[in-house]
CHARMM-style PDB file with segment names, atoms N, HN, CA, C and O in Angstrom:
ATOM      1  N   MET     1      28.236 -32.207 -39.387  1.00  0.00      PROA
ATOM      2  CA  MET     1      26.920 -32.786 -39.564  1.00  0.00      PROA
ATOM      3  C   MET     1      25.841 -31.712 -39.562  1.00  0.00      PROA
ATOM      4  O   MET     1      24.893 -31.780 -40.345  1.00  0.00      PROA
ATOM      5  N   ASP     2      25.982 -30.709 -38.676  1.00  0.00      PROA
ATOM      6  HN  ASP     2      26.752 -30.654 -38.041  1.00  0.00      PROA
ATOM      7  CA  ASP     2      25.004 -29.628 -38.647  1.00  0.00      PROA
ATOM      8  C   ASP     2      25.015 -28.843 -39.948  1.00  0.00      PROA
ATOM      9  O   ASP     2      23.973 -28.355 -40.383  1.00  0.00      PROA
ATOM     10  N   THR     3      26.181 -28.716 -40.575  1.00  0.00      PROA
ATOM     11  HN  THR     3      27.028 -29.113 -40.221  1.00  0.00      PROA
ATOM     12  CA  THR     3      26.273 -27.993 -41.839  1.00  0.00      PROA
ATOM     13  C   THR     3      25.444 -28.685 -42.911  1.00  0.00      PROA
ATOM     14  O   THR     3      24.752 -28.024 -43.684  1.00  0.00      PROA
ATOM     15  N   ILE     4      25.508 -30.004 -42.962  1.00  0.00      PROA
ATOM     16  HN  ILE     4      26.071 -30.542 -42.333  1.00  0.00      PROA
ATOM     17  CA  ILE     4      24.724 -30.762 -43.940  1.00  0.00      PROA
ATOM     18  C   ILE     4      23.232 -30.600 -43.661  1.00  0.00      PROA
ATOM     19  O   ILE     4      22.435 -30.426 -44.583  1.00  0.00      PROA
ATOM     20  N   LYS     5      22.865 -30.658 -42.396  1.00  0.00      PROA
ATOM     21  HN  LYS     5      23.512 -30.800 -41.647  1.00  0.00      PROA
ATOM     22  CA  LYS     5      21.459 -30.501 -42.017  1.00  0.00      PROA
ATOM     23  C   LYS     5      20.964 -29.108 -42.393  1.00  0.00      PROA
ATOM     24  O   LYS     5      19.872 -28.962 -42.941  1.00  0.00      PROA
ATOM     25  N   ASN     6      21.768 -28.084 -42.099  1.00  0.00      PROA
ATOM     26  HN  ASN     6      22.656 -28.203 -41.654  1.00  0.00      PROA
ATOM     27  CA  ASN     6      21.375 -26.716 -42.427  1.00  0.00      PROA
ATOM     28  C   ASN     6      21.269 -26.519 -43.936  1.00  0.00      PROA
ATOM     29  O   ASN     6      20.373 -25.824 -44.414  1.00  0.00      PROA
ATOM     30  N   ALA     7      22.181 -27.127 -44.681  1.00  0.00      PROA
ATOM     31  HN  ALA     7      22.910 -27.691 -44.292  1.00  0.00      PROA
ATOM     32  CA  ALA     7      22.134 -27.019 -46.139  1.00  0.00      PROA
ATOM     33  C   ALA     7      20.869 -27.690 -46.682  1.00  0.00      PROA
ATOM     34  O   ALA     7      20.215 -27.158 -47.579  1.00  0.00      PROA
ATOM     35  N   ALA     8      20.530 -28.854 -46.136  1.00  0.00      PROA
ATOM     36  HN  ALA     8      21.061 -29.286 -45.407  1.00  0.00      PROA
ATOM     37  CA  ALA     8      19.314 -29.545 -46.567  1.00  0.00      PROA
ATOM     38  C   ALA     8      18.072 -28.736 -46.208  1.00  0.00      PROA
ATOM     39  O   ALA     8      17.132 -28.652 -46.999  1.00  0.00      PROA
ATOM     40  N   ASN     9      18.069 -28.149 -45.031  1.00  0.00      PROA
ATOM     41  HN  ASN     9      18.833 -28.217 -44.389  1.00  0.00      PROA
ATOM     42  CA  ASN     9      16.944 -27.307 -44.623  1.00  0.00      PROA
ATOM     43  C   ASN     9      16.822 -26.079 -45.522  1.00  0.00      PROA
ATOM     44  O   ASN     9      15.716 -25.652 -45.853  1.00  0.00      PROA
ATOM     45  N   PHE    10      17.965 -25.514 -45.913  1.00  0.00      PROA
ATOM     46  HN  PHE    10      18.864 -25.861 -45.644  1.00  0.00      PROA
ATOM     47  CA  PHE    10      17.974 -24.371 -46.820  1.00  0.00      PROA
ATOM     48  C   PHE    10      17.282 -24.741 -48.131  1.00  0.00      PROA
ATOM     49  O   PHE    10      16.414 -24.012 -48.611  1.00  0.00      PROA
ATOM     50  N   VAL    11      17.670 -25.870 -48.697  1.00  0.00      PROA
ATOM     51  HN  VAL    11      18.375 -26.462 -48.307  1.00  0.00      PROA
ATOM     52  CA  VAL    11      17.078 -26.312 -49.966  1.00  0.00      PROA
ATOM     53  C   VAL    11      15.578 -26.543 -49.794  1.00  0.00      PROA
ATOM     54  O   VAL    11      14.782 -26.124 -50.635  1.00  0.00      PROA
ATOM     55  N   GLY    12      15.198 -27.202 -48.719  1.00  0.00      PROA
ATOM     56  HN  GLY    12      15.844 -27.542 -48.036  1.00  0.00      PROA
ATOM     57  CA  GLY    12      13.780 -27.458 -48.473  1.00  0.00      PROA
ATOM     58  C   GLY    12      12.975 -26.182 -48.339  1.00  0.00      PROA
ATOM     59  O   GLY    12      11.874 -26.078 -48.881  1.00  0.00      PROA
ATOM     60  N   ASP    13      13.517 -25.207 -47.619  1.00  0.00      PROA
ATOM     61  HN  ASP    13      14.411 -25.292 -47.179  1.00  0.00      PROA
ATOM     62  CA  ASP    13      12.812 -23.944 -47.442  1.00  0.00      PROA
ATOM     63  C   ASP    13      12.723 -23.160 -48.748  1.00  0.00      PROA
ATOM     64  O   ASP    13      11.719 -22.493 -48.997  1.00  0.00      PROA
ATOM     65  N   LYS    14      13.758 -23.232 -49.583  1.00  0.00      PROA
ATOM     66  HN  LYS    14      14.574 -23.774 -49.380  1.00  0.00      PROA
ATOM     67  CA  LYS    14      13.707 -22.550 -50.874  1.00  0.00      PROA
ATOM     68  C   LYS    14      12.643 -23.183 -51.771  1.00  0.00      PROA
ATOM     69  O   LYS    14      11.941 -22.479 -52.497  1.00  0.00      PROA
ATOM     70  N   VAL    15      12.524 -24.505 -51.718  1.00  0.00      PROA
ATOM     71  HN  VAL    15      13.094 -25.077 -51.128  1.00  0.00      PROA
ATOM     72  CA  VAL    15      11.491 -25.188 -52.508  1.00  0.00      PROA
ATOM     73  C   VAL    15      10.100 -24.785 -52.014  1.00  0.00      PROA
ATOM     74  O   VAL    15       9.210 -24.493 -52.812  1.00  0.00      PROA
ATOM     75  N   GLN    16       9.925 -24.772 -50.696  1.00  0.00      PROA
ATOM     76  HN  GLN    16      10.648 -25.009 -50.047  1.00  0.00      PROA
ATOM     77  CA  GLN    16       8.627 -24.384 -50.142  1.00  0.00      PROA
ATOM     78  C   GLN    16       8.298 -22.936 -50.477  1.00  0.00      PROA
ATOM     79  O   GLN    16       7.142 -22.608 -50.744  1.00  0.00      PROA
ATOM     80  N   SER    17       9.296 -22.074 -50.465  1.00  0.00      PROA
ATOM     81  HN  SER    17      10.235 -22.340 -50.249  1.00  0.00      PROA
ATOM     82  CA  SER    17       9.088 -20.674 -50.830  1.00  0.00      PROA
ATOM     83  C   SER    17       8.646 -20.567 -52.279  1.00  0.00      PROA
ATOM     84  O   SER    17       7.717 -19.824 -52.595  1.00  0.00      PROA
ATOM     85  N   ALA    18       9.303 -21.300 -53.157  1.00  0.00      PROA
ATOM     86  HN  ALA    18      10.057 -21.904 -52.901  1.00  0.00      PROA
ATOM     87  CA  ALA    18       8.936 -21.271 -54.577  1.00  0.00      PROA
ATOM     88  C   ALA    18       7.519 -21.803 -54.794  1.00  0.00      PROA
ATOM     89  O   ALA    18       6.767 -21.264 -55.607  1.00  0.00      PROA
ATOM     90  N   THR    19       7.164 -22.848 -54.075  1.00  0.00      PROA
ATOM     91  HN  THR    19       7.775 -23.286 -53.415  1.00  0.00      PROA
ATOM     92  CA  THR    19       5.823 -23.415 -54.177  1.00  0.00      PROA
ATOM     93  C   THR    19       4.780 -22.400 -53.717  1.00  0.00      PROA
ATOM     94  O   THR    19       3.741 -22.231 -54.356  1.00  0.00      PROA
ATOM     95  N   SER    20       5.063 -21.734 -52.613  1.00  0.00      PROA
ATOM     96  HN  SER    20       5.906 -21.872 -52.094  1.00  0.00      PROA
ATOM     97  CA  SER    20       4.142 -20.713 -52.106  1.00  0.00      PROA
ATOM     98  C   SER    20       4.016 -19.558 -53.095  1.00  0.00      PROA
ATOM     99  O   SER    20       2.931 -19.016 -53.301  1.00  0.00      PROA
ATOM    100  N   GLY    21       5.142 -19.192 -53.701  1.00  0.00      PROA
ATOM    101  HN  GLY    21       6.024 -19.633 -53.534  1.00  0.00      PROA
ATOM    102  CA  GLY    21       5.117 -18.109 -54.686  1.00  0.00      PROA
ATOM    103  C   GLY    21       4.270 -18.464 -55.899  1.00  0.00      PROA
ATOM    104  O   GLY    21       3.506 -17.632 -56.389  1.00  0.00      PROA
ATOM    105  N   ALA    22       4.396 -19.677 -56.379  1.00  0.00      PROA
ATOM    106  HN  ALA    22       5.016 -20.353 -55.982  1.00  0.00      PROA
ATOM    107  CA  ALA    22       3.596 -20.118 -57.526  1.00  0.00      PROA
ATOM    108  C   ALA    22       2.114 -20.159 -57.176  1.00  0.00      PROA
ATOM    109  O   ALA    22       1.267 -19.752 -57.971  1.00  0.00      PROA
ATOM    110  N   SER    23       1.812 -20.650 -55.987  1.00  0.00      PROA
ATOM    111  HN  SER    23       2.500 -20.981 -55.342  1.00  0.00      PROA
ATOM    112  CA  SER    23       0.424 -20.706 -55.537  1.00  0.00      PROA
ATOM    113  C   SER    23      -0.149 -19.301 -55.390  1.00  0.00      PROA
ATOM    114  O   SER    23      -1.302 -19.052 -55.741  1.00  0.00      PROA
ATOM    115  N   LYS    24       0.665 -18.389 -54.870  1.00  0.00      PROA
ATOM    116  HN  LYS    24       1.602 -18.592 -54.585  1.00  0.00      PROA
ATOM    117  CA  LYS    24       0.238 -16.996 -54.705  1.00  0.00      PROA
ATOM    118  C   LYS    24      -0.145 -16.403 -56.056  1.00  0.00      PROA
ATOM    119  O   LYS    24      -1.194 -15.772 -56.184  1.00  0.00      PROA
ATOM    120  N   GLU    25       0.700 -16.605 -57.058  1.00  0.00      PROA
ATOM    121  HN  GLU    25       1.551 -17.118 -56.953  1.00  0.00      PROA
ATOM    122  CA  GLU    25       0.423 -16.059 -58.389  1.00  0.00      PROA
ATOM    123  C   GLU    25      -0.848 -16.660 -58.989  1.00  0.00      PROA
ATOM    124  O   GLU    25      -1.643 -15.947 -59.602  1.00  0.00      PROA
ATOM    125  N   ALA    26      -1.040 -17.953 -58.816  1.00  0.00      PROA
ATOM    126  HN  ALA    26      -0.395 -18.532 -58.318  1.00  0.00      PROA
ATOM    127  CA  ALA    26      -2.251 -18.597 -59.327  1.00  0.00      PROA
ATOM    128  C   ALA    26      -3.492 -18.036 -58.640  1.00  0.00      PROA
ATOM    129  O   ALA    26      -4.505 -17.774 -59.289  1.00  0.00      PROA
ATOM    130  N   ASN    27      -3.408 -17.854 -57.331  1.00  0.00      PROA
ATOM    131  HN  ASN    27      -2.585 -18.067 -56.803  1.00  0.00      PROA
ATOM    132  CA  ASN    27      -4.543 -17.303 -56.588  1.00  0.00      PROA
ATOM    133  C   ASN    27      -4.823 -15.861 -56.976  1.00  0.00      PROA
ATOM    134  O   ASN    27      -5.980 -15.444 -57.021  1.00  0.00      PROA
ATOM    135  N   LYS    28      -3.773 -15.094 -57.257  1.00  0.00      PROA
ATOM    136  HN  LYS    28      -2.833 -15.432 -57.220  1.00  0.00      PROA
ATOM    137  CA  LYS    28      -3.969 -13.714 -57.710  1.00  0.00      PROA
ATOM    138  C   LYS    28      -4.728 -13.677 -59.029  1.00  0.00      PROA
ATOM    139  O   LYS    28      -5.594 -12.826 -59.230  1.00  0.00      PROA
ATOM    140  N   GLU    29      -4.403 -14.595 -59.920  1.00  0.00      PROA
ATOM    141  HN  GLU    29      -3.699 -15.286 -59.757  1.00  0.00      PROA
ATOM    142  CA  GLU    29      -5.093 -14.647 -61.209  1.00  0.00      PROA
ATOM    143  C   GLU    29      -6.567 -15.003 -61.030  1.00  0.00      PROA
ATOM    144  O   GLU    29      -7.426 -14.426 -61.697  1.00  0.00      PROA
ATOM    145  N   VAL    30      -6.864 -15.937 -60.147  1.00  0.00      PROA
ATOM    146  HN  VAL    30      -6.166 -16.406 -59.605  1.00  0.00      PROA
ATOM    147  CA  VAL    30      -8.261 -16.292 -59.873  1.00  0.00      PROA
ATOM    148  C   VAL    30      -8.987 -15.099 -59.260  1.00  0.00      PROA
ATOM    149  O   VAL    30     -10.134 -14.823 -59.612  1.00  0.00      PROA
ATOM    150  N   ALA    31      -8.330 -14.396 -58.352  1.00  0.00      PROA
ATOM    151  HN  ALA    31      -7.398 -14.621 -58.066  1.00  0.00      PROA
ATOM    152  CA  ALA    31      -8.946 -13.245 -57.691  1.00  0.00      PROA
ATOM    153  C   ALA    31      -9.267 -12.131 -58.690  1.00  0.00      PROA
ATOM    154  O   ALA    31     -10.219 -11.378 -58.487  1.00  0.00      PROA
ATOM    155  N   LYS    32      -8.492 -12.021 -59.752  1.00  0.00      PROA
ATOM    156  HN  LYS    32      -7.718 -12.632 -59.916  1.00  0.00      PROA
ATOM    157  CA  LYS    32      -8.708 -10.978 -60.762  1.00  0.00      PROA
ATOM    158  C   LYS    32      -9.675 -11.396 -61.875  1.00  0.00      PROA
ATOM    159  O   LYS    32     -10.075 -10.570 -62.696  1.00  0.00      PROA
ATOM    160  N   ASP    33     -10.041 -12.662 -61.900  1.00  0.00      PROA
ATOM    161  HN  ASP    33      -9.715 -13.333 -61.234  1.00  0.00      PROA
ATOM    162  CA  ASP    33     -10.867 -13.208 -62.984  1.00  0.00      PROA
ATOM    163  C   ASP    33     -12.336 -12.829 -62.795  1.00  0.00      PROA
ATOM    164  O   ASP    33     -12.999 -13.317 -61.880  1.00  0.00      PROA
ATOM    165  N   ASN    34     -12.829 -11.966 -63.660  1.00  0.00      PROA
ATOM    166  HN  ASN    34     -12.290 -11.570 -64.404  1.00  0.00      PROA
ATOM    167  CA  ASN    34     -14.227 -11.516 -63.567  1.00  0.00      PROA
ATOM    168  C   ASN    34     -15.230 -12.626 -63.848  1.00  0.00      PROA
ATOM    169  O   ASN    34     -16.411 -12.480 -63.534  1.00  0.00      PROA
ATOM    170  N   ASN    35     -14.784 -13.726 -64.431  1.00  0.00      PROA
ATOM    171  HN  ASN    35     -13.825 -13.845 -64.686  1.00  0.00      PROA
ATOM    172  CA  ASN    35     -15.683 -14.842 -64.717  1.00  0.00      PROA
ATOM    173  C   ASN    35     -15.933 -15.720 -63.494  1.00  0.00      PROA
ATOM    174  O   ASN    35     -16.812 -16.582 -63.518  1.00  0.00      PROA
ATOM    175  N   GLN    36     -15.170 -15.507 -62.432  1.00  0.00      PROA
ATOM    176  HN  GLN    36     -14.457 -14.807 -62.412  1.00  0.00      PROA
ATOM    177  CA  GLN    36     -15.343 -16.274 -61.194  1.00  0.00      PROA
ATOM    178  C   GLN    36     -16.372 -15.577 -60.305  1.00  0.00      PROA
ATOM    179  O   GLN    36     -16.581 -14.368 -60.405  1.00  0.00      PROA
ATOM    180  N   GLY    37     -16.999 -16.346 -59.450  1.00  0.00      PROA
ATOM    181  HN  GLY    37     -16.830 -17.328 -59.369  1.00  0.00      PROA
ATOM    182  CA  GLY    37     -17.955 -15.777 -58.512  1.00  0.00      PROA
ATOM    183  C   GLY    37     -17.239 -14.950 -57.443  1.00  0.00      PROA
ATOM    184  O   GLY    37     -16.036 -15.101 -57.229  1.00  0.00      PROA
ATOM    185  N   VAL    38     -17.982 -14.092 -56.790  1.00  0.00      PROA
ATOM    186  HN  VAL    38     -18.959 -13.970 -56.964  1.00  0.00      PROA
ATOM    187  CA  VAL    38     -17.410 -13.216 -55.771  1.00  0.00      PROA
ATOM    188  C   VAL    38     -16.782 -14.020 -54.639  1.00  0.00      PROA
ATOM    189  O   VAL    38     -15.687 -13.695 -54.178  1.00  0.00      PROA
ATOM    190  N   GLY    39     -17.466 -15.061 -54.192  1.00  0.00      PROA
ATOM    191  HN  GLY    39     -18.355 -15.325 -54.567  1.00  0.00      PROA
ATOM    192  CA  GLY    39     -16.935 -15.887 -53.104  1.00  0.00      PROA
ATOM    193  C   GLY    39     -15.624 -16.552 -53.484  1.00  0.00      PROA
ATOM    194  O   GLY    39     -14.695 -16.616 -52.679  1.00  0.00      PROA
ATOM    195  N   THR    40     -15.551 -17.041 -54.704  1.00  0.00      PROA
ATOM    196  HN  THR    40     -16.306 -16.988 -55.358  1.00  0.00      PROA
ATOM    197  CA  THR    40     -14.325 -17.683 -55.191  1.00  0.00      PROA
ATOM    198  C   THR    40     -13.193 -16.670 -55.266  1.00  0.00      PROA
ATOM    199  O   THR    40     -12.060 -16.960 -54.882  1.00  0.00      PROA
ATOM    200  N   ARG    41     -13.506 -15.487 -55.761  1.00  0.00      PROA
ATOM    201  HN  ARG    41     -14.427 -15.251 -56.073  1.00  0.00      PROA
ATOM    202  CA  ARG    41     -12.478 -14.442 -55.880  1.00  0.00      PROA
ATOM    203  C   ARG    41     -11.974 -13.996 -54.513  1.00  0.00      PROA
ATOM    204  O   ARG    41     -10.775 -13.783 -54.326  1.00  0.00      PROA
ATOM    205  N   LEU    42     -12.885 -13.856 -53.563  1.00  0.00      PROA
ATOM    206  HN  LEU    42     -13.858 -14.029 -53.715  1.00  0.00      PROA
ATOM    207  CA  LEU    42     -12.471 -13.454 -52.208  1.00  0.00      PROA
ATOM    208  C   LEU    42     -11.620 -14.535 -51.554  1.00  0.00      PROA
ATOM    209  O   LEU    42     -10.621 -14.234 -50.900  1.00  0.00      PROA
ATOM    210  N   GLN    43     -12.014 -15.786 -51.729  1.00  0.00      PROA
ATOM    211  HN  GLN    43     -12.825 -16.030 -52.260  1.00  0.00      PROA
ATOM    212  CA  GLN    43     -11.230 -16.897 -51.168  1.00  0.00      PROA
ATOM    213  C   GLN    43      -9.834 -16.913 -51.782  1.00  0.00      PROA
ATOM    214  O   GLN    43      -8.845 -17.093 -51.072  1.00  0.00      PROA
ATOM    215  N   ALA    44      -9.750 -16.727 -53.091  1.00  0.00      PROA
ATOM    216  HN  ALA    44     -10.553 -16.581 -53.668  1.00  0.00      PROA
ATOM    217  CA  ALA    44      -8.456 -16.724 -53.775  1.00  0.00      PROA
ATOM    218  C   ALA    44      -7.589 -15.566 -53.293  1.00  0.00      PROA
ATOM    219  O   ALA    44      -6.380 -15.725 -53.127  1.00  0.00      PROA
ATOM    220  N   ALA    45      -8.195 -14.409 -53.069  1.00  0.00      PROA
ATOM    221  HN  ALA    45      -9.178 -14.280 -53.204  1.00  0.00      PROA
ATOM    222  CA  ALA    45      -7.439 -13.257 -52.568  1.00  0.00      PROA
ATOM    223  C   ALA    45      -6.881 -13.552 -51.174  1.00  0.00      PROA
ATOM    224  O   ALA    45      -5.725 -13.244 -50.882  1.00  0.00      PROA
ATOM    225  N   GLY    46      -7.705 -14.146 -50.325  1.00  0.00      PROA
ATOM    226  HN  GLY    46      -8.644 -14.397 -50.562  1.00  0.00      PROA
ATOM    227  CA  GLY    46      -7.243 -14.517 -48.991  1.00  0.00      PROA
ATOM    228  C   GLY    46      -6.136 -15.556 -49.043  1.00  0.00      PROA
ATOM    229  O   GLY    46      -5.171 -15.492 -48.282  1.00  0.00      PROA
ATOM    230  N   ASP    47      -6.287 -16.514 -49.950  1.00  0.00      PROA
ATOM    231  HN  ASP    47      -7.071 -16.566 -50.569  1.00  0.00      PROA
ATOM    232  CA  ASP    47      -5.252 -17.546 -50.108  1.00  0.00      PROA
ATOM    233  C   ASP    47      -3.952 -16.945 -50.628  1.00  0.00      PROA
ATOM    234  O   ASP    47      -2.870 -17.375 -50.231  1.00  0.00      PROA
ATOM    235  N   ALA    48      -4.048 -15.955 -51.514  1.00  0.00      PROA
ATOM    236  HN  ALA    48      -4.927 -15.606 -51.837  1.00  0.00      PROA
ATOM    237  CA  ALA    48      -2.846 -15.293 -52.038  1.00  0.00      PROA
ATOM    238  C   ALA    48      -2.094 -14.579 -50.915  1.00  0.00      PROA
ATOM    239  O   ALA    48      -0.864 -14.607 -50.865  1.00  0.00      PROA
ATOM    240  N   ILE    49      -2.837 -13.944 -50.025  1.00  0.00      PROA
ATOM    241  HN  ILE    49      -3.836 -13.921 -50.066  1.00  0.00      PROA
ATOM    242  CA  ILE    49      -2.207 -13.268 -48.877  1.00  0.00      PROA
ATOM    243  C   ILE    49      -1.516 -14.287 -47.983  1.00  0.00      PROA
ATOM    244  O   ILE    49      -0.390 -14.070 -47.534  1.00  0.00      PROA
ATOM    245  N   SER    50      -2.191 -15.395 -47.728  1.00  0.00      PROA
ATOM    246  HN  SER    50      -3.106 -15.572 -48.093  1.00  0.00      PROA
ATOM    247  CA  SER    50      -1.603 -16.459 -46.906  1.00  0.00      PROA
ATOM    248  C   SER    50      -0.347 -17.028 -47.567  1.00  0.00      PROA
ATOM    249  O   SER    50       0.653 -17.286 -46.897  1.00  0.00      PROA
ATOM    250  N   ASP    51      -0.407 -17.220 -48.879  1.00  0.00      PROA
ATOM    251  HN  ASP    51      -1.220 -17.010 -49.423  1.00  0.00      PROA
ATOM    252  CA  ASP    51       0.754 -17.739 -49.609  1.00  0.00      PROA
ATOM    253  C   ASP    51       1.926 -16.765 -49.552  1.00  0.00      PROA
ATOM    254  O   ASP    51       3.076 -17.186 -49.430  1.00  0.00      PROA
ATOM    255  N   LYS    52       1.644 -15.478 -49.638  1.00  0.00      PROA
ATOM    256  HN  LYS    52       0.709 -15.136 -49.737  1.00  0.00      PROA
ATOM    257  CA  LYS    52       2.708 -14.467 -49.569  1.00  0.00      PROA
ATOM    258  C   LYS    52       3.384 -14.514 -48.203  1.00  0.00      PROA
ATOM    259  O   LYS    52       4.608 -14.421 -48.108  1.00  0.00      PROA
ATOM    260  N   THR    53       2.591 -14.657 -47.151  1.00  0.00      PROA
ATOM    261  HN  THR    53       1.597 -14.732 -47.228  1.00  0.00      PROA
ATOM    262  CA  THR    53       3.133 -14.763 -45.796  1.00  0.00      PROA
ATOM    263  C   THR    53       4.015 -16.006 -45.683  1.00  0.00      PROA
ATOM    264  O   THR    53       5.109 -15.952 -45.121  1.00  0.00      PROA
ATOM    265  N   SER    54       3.534 -17.112 -46.215  1.00  0.00      PROA
ATOM    266  HN  SER    54       2.645 -17.156 -46.671  1.00  0.00      PROA
ATOM    267  CA  SER    54       4.295 -18.358 -46.181  1.00  0.00      PROA
ATOM    268  C   SER    54       5.588 -18.226 -46.981  1.00  0.00      PROA
ATOM    269  O   SER    54       6.634 -18.726 -46.568  1.00  0.00      PROA
ATOM    270  N   GLU    55       5.513 -17.557 -48.116  1.00  0.00      PROA
ATOM    271  HN  GLU    55       4.663 -17.151 -48.452  1.00  0.00      PROA
ATOM    272  CA  GLU    55       6.692 -17.349 -48.953  1.00  0.00      PROA
ATOM    273  C   GLU    55       7.771 -16.578 -48.185  1.00  0.00      PROA
ATOM    274  O   GLU    55       8.941 -16.958 -48.199  1.00  0.00      PROA
ATOM    275  N   HSD    56       7.370 -15.503 -47.522  1.00  0.00      PROA
ATOM    276  HN  HSD    56       6.419 -15.195 -47.511  1.00  0.00      PROA
ATOM    277  CA  HSD    56       8.323 -14.705 -46.745  1.00  0.00      PROA
ATOM    278  C   HSD    56       8.900 -15.509 -45.576  1.00  0.00      PROA
ATOM    279  O   HSD    56      10.090 -15.412 -45.276  1.00  0.00      PROA
ATOM    280  N   LYS    57       8.053 -16.295 -44.925  1.00  0.00      PROA
ATOM    281  HN  LYS    57       7.087 -16.373 -45.169  1.00  0.00      PROA
ATOM    282  CA  LYS    57       8.506 -17.111 -43.795  1.00  0.00      PROA
ATOM    283  C   LYS    57       9.573 -18.102 -44.245  1.00  0.00      PROA
ATOM    284  O   LYS    57      10.602 -18.256 -43.587  1.00  0.00      PROA
ATOM    285  N   HSD    58       9.327 -18.769 -45.360  1.00  0.00      PROA
ATOM    286  HN  HSD    58       8.491 -18.644 -45.895  1.00  0.00      PROA
ATOM    287  CA  HSD    58      10.292 -19.756 -45.856  1.00  0.00      PROA
ATOM    288  C   HSD    58      11.568 -19.091 -46.365  1.00  0.00      PROA
ATOM    289  O   HSD    58      12.658 -19.646 -46.224  1.00  0.00      PROA
ATOM    290  N   ASP    59      11.437 -17.912 -46.953  1.00  0.00      PROA
ATOM    291  HN  ASP    59      10.552 -17.461 -47.068  1.00  0.00      PROA
ATOM    292  CA  ASP    59      12.638 -17.180 -47.377  1.00  0.00      PROA
ATOM    293  C   ASP    59      13.511 -16.833 -46.169  1.00  0.00      PROA
ATOM    294  O   ASP    59      14.734 -16.966 -46.217  1.00  0.00      PROA
ATOM    295  N   ALA    60      12.874 -16.391 -45.095  1.00  0.00      PROA
ATOM    296  HN  ALA    60      11.880 -16.284 -45.056  1.00  0.00      PROA
ATOM    297  CA  ALA    60      13.624 -16.038 -43.888  1.00  0.00      PROA
ATOM    298  C   ALA    60      14.284 -17.267 -43.271  1.00  0.00      PROA
ATOM    299  O   ALA    60      15.438 -17.204 -42.844  1.00  0.00      PROA
ATOM    300  N   LYS    61      13.561 -18.378 -43.222  1.00  0.00      PROA
ATOM    301  HN  LYS    61      12.624 -18.428 -43.568  1.00  0.00      PROA
ATOM    302  CA  LYS    61      14.143 -19.610 -42.682  1.00  0.00      PROA
ATOM    303  C   LYS    61      15.292 -20.100 -43.557  1.00  0.00      PROA
ATOM    304  O   LYS    61      16.308 -20.579 -43.052  1.00  0.00      PROA
ATOM    305  N   ALA    62      15.123 -19.978 -44.868  1.00  0.00      PROA
ATOM    306  HN  ALA    62      14.298 -19.589 -45.278  1.00  0.00      PROA
ATOM    307  CA  ALA    62      16.183 -20.398 -45.791  1.00  0.00      PROA
ATOM    308  C   ALA    62      17.439 -19.564 -45.572  1.00  0.00      PROA
ATOM    309  O   ALA    62      18.550 -20.094 -45.556  1.00  0.00      PROA
ATOM    310  N   GLU    63      17.258 -18.271 -45.407  1.00  0.00      PROA
ATOM    311  HN  GLU    63      16.355 -17.841 -45.420  1.00  0.00      PROA
ATOM    312  CA  GLU    63      18.419 -17.399 -45.190  1.00  0.00      PROA
ATOM    313  C   GLU    63      19.115 -17.745 -43.873  1.00  0.00      PROA
ATOM    314  O   GLU    63      20.344 -17.760 -43.810  1.00  0.00      PROA
ATOM    315  N   ALA    64      18.342 -18.022 -42.824  1.00  0.00      PROA
ATOM    316  HN  ALA    64      17.344 -18.009 -42.875  1.00  0.00      PROA
ATOM    317  CA  ALA    64      18.925 -18.413 -41.548  1.00  0.00      PROA
ATOM    318  C   ALA    64      19.700 -19.715 -41.676  1.00  0.00      PROA
ATOM    319  O   ALA    64      20.795 -19.845 -41.127  1.00  0.00      PROA
ATOM    320  N   ASN    65      19.140 -20.680 -42.398  1.00  0.00      PROA
ATOM    321  HN  ASN    65      18.252 -20.574 -42.845  1.00  0.00      PROA
ATOM    322  CA  ASN    65      19.831 -21.954 -42.603  1.00  0.00      PROA
ATOM    323  C   ASN    65      21.091 -21.783 -43.465  1.00  0.00      PROA
ATOM    324  O   ASN    65      22.101 -22.453 -43.246  1.00  0.00      PROA
ATOM    325  N   LYS    66      21.015 -20.888 -44.432  1.00  0.00      PROA
ATOM    326  HN  LYS    66      20.195 -20.344 -44.610  1.00  0.00      PROA
ATOM    327  CA  LYS    66      22.189 -20.615 -45.281  1.00  0.00      PROA
ATOM    328  C   LYS    66      23.315 -20.023 -44.432  1.00  0.00      PROA
ATOM    329  O   LYS    66      24.470 -20.433 -44.544  1.00  0.00      PROA
ATOM    330  N   GLN    67      22.968 -19.067 -43.592  1.00  0.00      PROA
ATOM    331  HN  GLN    67      22.029 -18.734 -43.502  1.00  0.00      PROA
ATOM    332  CA  GLN    67      23.972 -18.452 -42.725  1.00  0.00      PROA
ATOM    333  C   GLN    67      24.563 -19.471 -41.758  1.00  0.00      PROA
ATOM    334  O   GLN    67      25.771 -19.483 -41.525  1.00  0.00      PROA
ATOM    335  N   ALA    68      23.718 -20.317 -41.201  1.00  0.00      PROA
ATOM    336  HN  ALA    68      22.736 -20.307 -41.391  1.00  0.00      PROA
ATOM    337  CA  ALA    68      24.196 -21.342 -40.259  1.00  0.00      PROA
ATOM    338  C   ALA    68      25.094 -22.350 -40.968  1.00  0.00      PROA
ATOM    339  O   ALA    68      26.053 -22.848 -40.378  1.00  0.00      PROA
ATOM    340  N   ALA    69      24.792 -22.652 -42.223  1.00  0.00      PROA
ATOM    341  HN  ALA    69      24.013 -22.247 -42.702  1.00  0.00      PROA
ATOM    342  CA  ALA    69      25.601 -23.636 -42.956  1.00  0.00      PROA
ATOM    343  C   ALA    69      26.951 -23.086 -43.349  1.00  0.00      PROA
ATOM    344  O   ALA    69      27.903 -23.850 -43.516  1.00  0.00      PROA
ATOM    345  N   THR    70      27.058 -21.785 -43.500  1.00  0.00      PROA
ATOM    346  HN  THR    70      26.285 -21.164 -43.364  1.00  0.00      PROA
ATOM    347  CA  THR    70      28.319 -21.188 -43.945  1.00  0.00      PROA
ATOM    348  C   THR    70      29.203 -20.721 -42.783  1.00  0.00      PROA
ATOM    349  O   THR    70      30.337 -20.295 -42.998  1.00  0.00      PROA
ATOM    350  N   HSD    71      28.691 -20.799 -41.567  1.00  0.00      PROA
ATOM    351  HN  HSD    71      27.769 -21.145 -41.392  1.00  0.00      PROA
ATOM    352  CA  HSD    71      29.489 -20.349 -40.417  1.00  0.00      PROA
ATOM    353  C   HSD    71      29.817 -21.487 -39.486  1.00  0.00      PROA
ATOM    354  OT1 HSD    71      30.481 -21.282 -38.470  1.00  0.00      PROA
TER     355      HSD     71
END
């Protein structure tokens, strides 16, 4: 039963990681857009950093769940 739970958690964390990665890329594009205001660009840059942190966190959790599911 724990193997199934760990496998499901792995999938969930991989999805969350992918979502964070997509959001990070979108925020990077806004941060680089000279047509946006300075405040918007700074907010997007901060959000991109937060998304990158979230992406790494979910990748690490996914790897832990993968290892737990296979052992």
